[in-house]
C-alpha positions as CSV (number, residue, x, y, z in Angstrom):
1,M,-5.6,23.1,5.2
2,D,-8.5,24.3,3.5
3,I,-10.1,23.1,-0.1
4,K,-8.6,26.0,-2.0
5,E,-5.3,25.0,-0.7
6,I,-6.1,21.5,-1.8
7,K,-7.3,22.6,-5.3
8,K,-4.1,24.8,-5.8
9,I,-2.3,21.4,-5.0
10,V,-4.2,19.3,-7.6
11,E,-3.7,22.1,-10.3
12,L,0.3,22.0,-9.7
13,M,0.1,18.4,-10.1
14,K,-1.4,18.5,-13.2
15,E,0.6,21.1,-14.2
16,H,3.9,19.4,-13.7
17,D,2.6,16.0,-14.5
18,L,3.0,14.6,-10.9
19,S,0.9,11.3,-10.2
20,K,1.7,12.0,-6.1
21,F,1.8,14.3,-3.4
22,E,2.1,13.8,0.2
23,L,2.2,16.5,2.9
24,E,2.3,16.0,6.7
25,E,2.2,18.8,9.3
26,E,1.7,18.2,12.8
27,A,-1.6,16.5,13.1
28,F,-2.4,16.6,9.4
29,R,-1.4,14.4,6.6
30,I,-2.8,14.4,3.0
31,A,-1.9,12.0,0.0
32,L,-2.9,12.8,-3.3
33,V,-2.8,10.4,-6.3
34,R,-3.7,11.0,-9.9
35,G,-4.8,8.0,-11.6
36,Y,-4.4,6.4,-15.4
37,D,-8.1,8.3,-15.8
38,E,-6.5,11.7,-14.8
39,Q,-8.5,12.0,-11.7
40,V,-7.0,13.2,-8.3
41,R,-8.1,11.1,-5.3
42,M,-7.2,11.6,-2.0
43,V,-5.7,8.5,-0.2
44,P,-6.4,7.7,3.3
45,S,-4.0,8.1,5.8
46,A,-2.7,6.8,9.1
47,A,-3.0,10.5,10.8
48,P,-5.6,11.1,13.2
49,A,-9.1,12.3,11.7
50,P,-11.6,13.5,13.4
51,A,-13.9,11.3,15.2
52,A,-16.9,9.9,13.3
53,A,-20.1,7.5,14.1
54,P,-19.0,3.9,13.8
55,A,-20.2,2.2,10.3
56,P,-22.1,-0.9,11.0
57,A,-20.4,-4.1,10.3
58,A,-21.4,-5.9,6.8
59,T,-20.9,-9.2,8.7
60,P,-20.3,-10.6,12.0
61,D,-16.8,-11.4,11.2
62,A,-16.3,-7.9,10.0
63,A,-16.2,-6.6,14.2
64,A,-14.1,-9.5,15.4
65,P,-10.8,-8.2,16.3
66,P,-7.8,-10.0,14.0
67,E,-6.8,-13.2,15.2
68,D,-3.2,-14.4,15.9
69,D,-2.6,-16.7,13.1
70,G,1.0,-16.9,13.9
71,L,1.8,-15.5,10.6
72,L,4.4,-12.5,10.2
73,E,3.5,-9.9,7.4
74,I,5.5,-8.5,5.1
75,T,4.5,-4.9,4.7
76,A,4.7,-2.1,2.1
77,P,7.7,0.1,3.3
78,I,6.3,3.0,1.1
79,V,3.4,4.6,-0.6
80,G,2.9,3.2,-4.0
81,T,1.8,1.0,-6.7
82,F,2.4,-3.1,-5.8
83,Y,3.8,-5.1,-8.7
84,R,4.0,-9.1,-8.3
85,S,6.6,-9.3,-11.1
86,G,9.2,-7.3,-12.5
87,S,7.4,-6.6,-16.1
88,P,3.9,-7.7,-17.4
89,E,5.6,-10.8,-19.0
90,S,7.5,-12.2,-15.9
91,D,6.4,-14.7,-13.8
92,P,5.4,-13.2,-10.1
93,Y,8.6,-13.1,-7.8
94,V,6.7,-15.5,-5.6
95,Q,3.9,-17.5,-5.1
96,V,1.8,-18.9,-2.5
97,G,3.5,-21.9,-0.5
98,Q,7.0,-20.7,-1.9
99,S,10.0,-20.6,0.9
100,V,11.6,-17.4,1.4
101,D,14.5,-15.9,3.2
102,K,15.5,-12.5,4.0
103,D,16.7,-11.6,0.8
104,T,14.1,-13.0,-1.3
105,V,12.3,-10.4,-3.5
106,V,8.7,-10.7,-3.0
107,C,7.3,-7.6,-5.2
108,I,8.2,-4.3,-6.4
109,V,6.5,-1.0,-5.1
110,E,6.9,1.6,-7.7
111,A,6.9,5.0,-6.1
112,M,7.2,8.2,-8.5
113,K,8.5,6.2,-11.4
114,V,11.1,4.5,-9.6
115,M,10.7,0.4,-9.2
116,N,11.8,-0.6,-5.5
117,E,12.5,-4.1,-4.7
118,I,10.9,-5.3,-1.6
119,K,12.7,-8.2,0.4
120,A,10.6,-10.7,2.6
121,E,13.0,-10.1,5.6
122,V,11.9,-13.0,7.3
123,K,12.7,-16.6,6.4
124,G,9.8,-19.0,6.0
125,T,6.7,-19.7,3.7
126,I,4.3,-17.4,2.0
127,E,0.9,-18.6,3.2
128,K,-1.1,-15.6,1.6
129,I,-1.0,-12.7,-0.9
130,L,-3.0,-9.9,0.4
131,V,-3.1,-7.4,-2.2
132,E,-3.8,-7.4,-5.9
133,N,-1.3,-6.9,-8.7
134,A,-1.1,-3.0,-10.0
135,T,-2.9,-2.0,-7.2
136,P,-2.2,0.9,-4.8
137,V,-0.7,0.5,-1.4
138,M,0.0,2.7,1.7
139,Y,3.0,2.4,3.7
140,G,2.6,-0.2,6.4
141,Q,-0.2,-1.9,4.4
142,P,0.2,-5.8,5.0
143,L,1.1,-7.1,1.4
144,F,2.2,-11.0,2.3
145,K,1.6,-13.5,5.6
146,V,4.4,-15.7,6.0
147,K,4.7,-18.8,8.0
148,P,8.1,-18.1,9.8
149,E,10.7,-21.1,9.8
């Protein structure tokens, strides 16, 4: 896909008032998201990209592999916007230290103006909330860490 095709997609998104667009072909994947400021941004994807020179680590800890802390992750099942509560006036679905079971709703991910309730699908205690409210999330991105029971 070349830049002319991407520009055409951006124009179609604006013309039809679309906030998100995704396309996946063989070894290529593109995701475009229009923000509140009416700009269109390319969103990183999990598709393979050309090899680039590794960036220097900001801190020694940044280069360390993730440690196995025994916690389970609740991940985003779709691309969208993460919300901790059903409305701005509502309390968050879960807090750190709260017990959850498989059917506990932990957040909402909005995709294409559809609010998708995300369930814990694990029994345990919320140990960490990894995403800020009202921020974009990618498919498979960790949202919460849960200490299993």
